[in-house]
C-alpha positions in Angstrom: 137.9 91.9 102.6 141.6 91.3 102.1 144.1 93.0 105.0 145.7 94.9 102.2 142.4 96.7 101.6 141.3 97.3 105.3 143.3 95.9 108.1 140.5 95.9 110.5 138.3 92.8 110.7 135.6 94.1 113.0 134.0 97.5 113.2 135.6 99.7 116.2 134.1 102.6 117.8 137.2 104.5 116.5 135.6 104.2 112.8 133.1 106.6 113.9 135.2 109.0 115.5 136.3 111.0 112.5 139.8 110.3 112.6 142.4 107.9 110.8 140.3 104.7 111.4 137.2 106.8 109.8 138.9 108.1 106.9 140.4 104.5 106.1 136.8 103.0 106.4 135.5 105.8 104.0 138.4 105.2 101.7 138.9 101.9 101.6 135.5 100.7 101.5 132.7 103.3 100.6 134.8 105.2 98.0 135.7 101.8 96.6 132.1 101.1 95.9 130.3 104.2 95.4 133.3 105.9 93.5 132.0 108.9 91.5 133.2 112.6 91.0 130.5 114.0 93.4 131.3 111.7 96.3 135.0 111.7 95.5 134.9 115.8 95.9 134.8 115.0 99.6 132.8 118.2 100.7 130.3 118.5 103.4 127.4 118.3 101.1 127.0 117.2 97.2 126.5 119.7 94.5 123.8 118.5 92.2 122.7 119.7 89.0 118.7 119.6 88.7 116.1 121.5 87.0 112.3 121.5 87.4 110.1 120.1 89.7 111.7 117.5 92.0 110.5 114.0 94.0 112.5 113.6 97.2 111.9 110.7 99.6 114.0 109.3 102.7 113.5 106.0 104.6 115.3 104.3 107.1 115.6 100.5 106.9 116.2 98.0 110.1 115.3 94.5 108.4 116.0 91.4 110.5 117.6 89.3 109.1 120.0 91.7 107.4 120.5 89.1 104.4 117.6 87.0 102.9 116.9 85.3 99.7 116.3 87.8 96.9 118.4 90.6 98.5 119.7 92.3 101.7 119.2 95.6 103.9 121.6 97.2 101.4 119.8 96.5 98.1 116.6 97.2 100.2 117.5 100.7 101.1 118.2 101.6 97.6 115.4 99.9 96.0 112.8 101.3 98.3 114.0 104.9 97.9 114.4 104.8 94.2 110.9 103.5 94.0 109.2 105.9 96.2 111.0 109.0 94.1 109.7 107.1 90.9 105.9 106.9 92.2 105.8 110.8 91.6 106.7 110.4 87.8 110.3 111.2 88.6 113.4 109.9 87.1 115.6 109.2 90.6 119.1 110.7 89.9 120.9 110.9 93.3 120.7 109.3 97.0 122.6 109.8 100.0 123.0 107.1 102.6 123.5 107.3 106.4 124.9 104.3 108.3 124.4 103.5 111.9 126.8 100.5 112.4 127.2 98.3 115.6 130.5 98.0 117.1 132.1 94.7 116.5 130.2 94.2 113.2 132.5 91.9 110.9 134.0 94.1 108.1 133.1 91.4 105.6 129.6 92.1 106.6 129.2 95.6 105.9 131.7 95.3 102.5 129.0 92.7 101.3 126.0 95.4 102.1 128.0 98.2 100.6 128.8 96.0 97.3 125.2 95.3 96.8 124.2 98.6 97.2 126.8 99.7 94.6 125.1 97.0 92.3 121.5 98.1 93.1 122.4 101.6 92.5 124.0 100.8 89.0 120.9 98.8 88.0 118.9 101.6 88.7 121.0 104.3 87.0 121.3 106.3 90.3 124.6 107.7 92.1 125.1 107.7 95.7 126.7 111.4 96.2 126.8 111.7 99.9 126.8 109.8 103.3 127.4 109.5 106.7 128.8 106.8 109.1 128.0 106.3 112.8 129.6 103.6 115.0 127.5 102.8 118.4 128.5 100.8 121.3 127.4 96.9 121.3 123.8 96.4 121.8 122.9 100.4 121.0 121.5 99.1 117.5 121.1 95.8 115.9 124.1 95.2 113.6 123.4 98.0 111.0 120.4 100.3 110.4 120.5 102.5 106.8 119.2 105.5 106.0 118.7 106.8 102.5 117.2 109.8 101.0 116.7 110.0 97.3 116.0 112.9 94.8 114.6 112.8 91.4 113.2 115.1 88.6 109.6 114.9 87.6 108.9 114.5 84.1 105.2 113.3 84.1 102.8 116.1 83.5 100.4 115.7 85.4 102.3 113.5 87.9 100.7 110.5 89.4 99.4 111.1 93.0 97.1 109.4 95.3 94.2 111.6 95.1 94.2 111.1 91.1 92.3 107.8 91.0 88.9 108.3 89.1 85.6 105.9 88.5 86.0 103.7 85.6 89.8 103.5 86.1 91.6 99.9 86.1 93.9 98.9 89.0 97.1 97.1 88.0 99.6 95.2 89.9 103.0 94.4 88.4 103.2 91.0 89.8 102.9 88.6 92.8 102.0 90.1 96.4 103.4 89.1 99.5 106.7 87.5 98.6 109.2 89.9 100.3 107.1 89.6 103.9 107.1 85.7 104.0 110.6 85.7 102.8 111.8 88.0 105.9 109.7 86.3 108.2 110.8 82.8 107.0 114.6 83.5 107.3 113.9 85.3 110.7 112.0 82.4 112.3 114.2 79.6 110.5 111.1 78.4 108.5 111.2 76.2 105.3 108.3 76.6 103.1 109.7 76.2 99.8 112.8 76.9 97.9 111.2 79.4 95.5 110.2 82.1 98.5 112.3 84.8 97.9 112.4 88.6 98.3 110.8 90.5 95.4 113.5 93.5 96.1 114.0 95.2 92.6 114.2 98.9 91.1 111.1 100.0 89.4 112.1 103.3 88.1 112.8 101.7 84.5 109.2 100.3 84.3 107.8 103.8 85.8 109.3 105.7 82.9 108.2 103.3 80.4 104.6 103.4 81.6 104.6 107.3 81.6 106.4 107.9 78.4 104.7 105.0 76.4 101.6 104.8 77.8 100.7 108.1 79.2 97.7 109.2 81.5 98.7 107.3 84.5 96.6 108.5 87.5 98.5 106.8 90.6 101.5 105.1 91.2 102.4 103.3 94.4 104.4 100.5 95.5 102.7 98.6 98.2 105.4 98.1 100.8 104.6 97.8 104.6 100.8 97.3 104.8 100.6 95.3 101.7 98.2 95.7 98.9 95.1 96.1 100.7 96.7 99.1 103.1 97.8 100.8 100.1 94.6 100.7 98.4 92.8 102.1 101.3 95.2 105.0 101.4 94.5 105.8 97.9 90.7 105.3 98.3 90.9 107.7 101.2 92.8 110.2 99.1 90.7 110.2 95.9 87.6 109.8 97.5 86.4 106.7 95.7 85.6 103.0 96.0 88.5 100.3 95.1 86.6 97.0 94.0 89.2 94.2 94.2 88.9 90.9 92.7 90.1 88.5 95.3 90.6 85.6 92.6 92.6 88.2 90.1 95.4 89.1 93.0 98.5 87.0 91.9 100.0 84.9 95.0 102.6 82.4 94.7 101.2 78.9 95.9 104.1 78.7 98.1 103.4 82.2 99.7 99.6 81.3 99.8 100.5 78.0 101.7 103.0 79.9 104.1 100.5 82.4 105.1 97.7 79.9 105.5 100.2 77.9 107.9 100.8 81.0 109.8 97.3 82.6 109.6 98.6 85.6 107.7 97.0 87.5 105.0 99.2 88.1 101.9 96.9 91.2 101.1 98.8 92.9 104.1 102.3 91.5 103.6 105.0 93.8 102.4 106.2 94.0 98.9 109.4 95.6 97.6 109.4 95.1 93.8 106.0 95.7 92.9 103.8 98.6 91.9 100.3 99.5 91.4 99.3 101.4 88.3 96.0 103.0 88.1 94.8 104.5 84.9 91.7 104.6 82.6 90.2 101.2 81.7 90.9 101.9 78.0 94.5 102.1 78.6 94.8 99.0 80.8 95.6 96.3 78.1 98.4 98.4 76.5 99.9 99.0 79.9 99.8 95.1 81.0 101.4 94.4 77.9 104.2 96.8 78.2 105.1 95.7 82.0 105.0 92.1 81.0 107.6 92.8 78.6 110.0 94.0 81.1 112.0 93.1 84.0 110.1 92.8 87.2 106.8 93.0 85.4 106.1 89.8 83.7 103.4 88.6 86.0 101.3 91.9 85.8 97.8 91.8 86.1 94.4 93.9 86.7 93.4 93.1 90.3 90.5 95.7 90.2 88.5 98.7 89.1 87.8 102.3 90.5 84.1 103.6 91.3 82.3 106.3 92.9 80.5 104.7 95.6 76.8 105.9 94.4 75.9 102.0 93.5 76.9 99.0 94.8 78.7 97.8 98.3 81.1 100.1 100.2 81.2 103.9 100.2 84.0 106.5 99.2 87.3 105.7 100.8 86.7 101.9 101.2 88.3 99.1 99.5 85.5 96.4 98.5 86.9 92.5 98.0 84.6 90.6 95.9 85.4 86.9 96.5 85.1 84.2 93.9 81.6 83.2 95.2 80.4 86.6 94.5 80.2 87.8 98.0 81.7 91.2 99.2 83.6 92.3 102.2 85.3 95.5 103.5 89.3 95.4 103.4 90.4 97.9 106.1 93.8 99.1 106.6 96.3 97.0 108.7 95.7 97.3 112.3 99.2 97.2 114.3 102.5 95.8 113.2 101.6 92.6 111.6 105.6 91.8 110.7 108.1 94.1 112.6 111.6 94.7 111.1 110.3 94.0 107.7 112.2 96.6 105.9 
């Protein structure tokens, strides 16, 4: 950051006081990257133009390290909330962002994060319309925490929901599992498994809109973040009262991620993903949905990984996830117990 744009080189407690330093930080940094008429009005709240049913989500991001291959805490904060809003069959429109910043954080670091957030918002087609900044004493927070809240207009009718999976449905995923979780862990511990391990953090709202408008009859959409694919499928099975039958050899996992997980004793089915979705829809529409997903950015490796059944026959009962091994055996996949990887998002 040049001295002409913001003379201070590190954050001071004064930057959170609401006085002149705060105004310089907001005007010379946040307005520089988040520039839009709604934000520039500088009111205490944003006036939004929205109609019909809405989808709203909020999340806080504390990832460690804050920069990692494939993204950073800023892109993660935008992508995570955009994707959560989208999974309700909505077009994300607006975001708020709140920063809790540690005194002494280099301004260069903060600018890099804000710039990446602006780029992520532009790609997703959302506008950051309001925000807040707090600066706390050294040690009261680890560098930077970000909260984002998103809101969008639901256009799907009926909207996808976790209780809508039906026996006979196909279970699709938009790509490989575990990339984000292993990337963050590798960066945190200084491990070097392979050069191709990077976070999958990405906006999925354009893919969601295409699936709903061009394929239709989408029963469930979810992004398998913390707890990974296994935990998310357990949530869906419980909400819908069905059995999810997962084919182990169909779940896509990069070889480098698989090897890293084997070395560390981790299961990629439980690792976080930040740019992948689960799509559950009637089996007869699965082929068309996969073709569409593979034609779009962030969906090139989409595959069917399982099916939904009622539990009346076969292993498992309603609310459970059954993993079918390559040898034809079966085992129950439970939800994640404990915190496998803290500070992952």
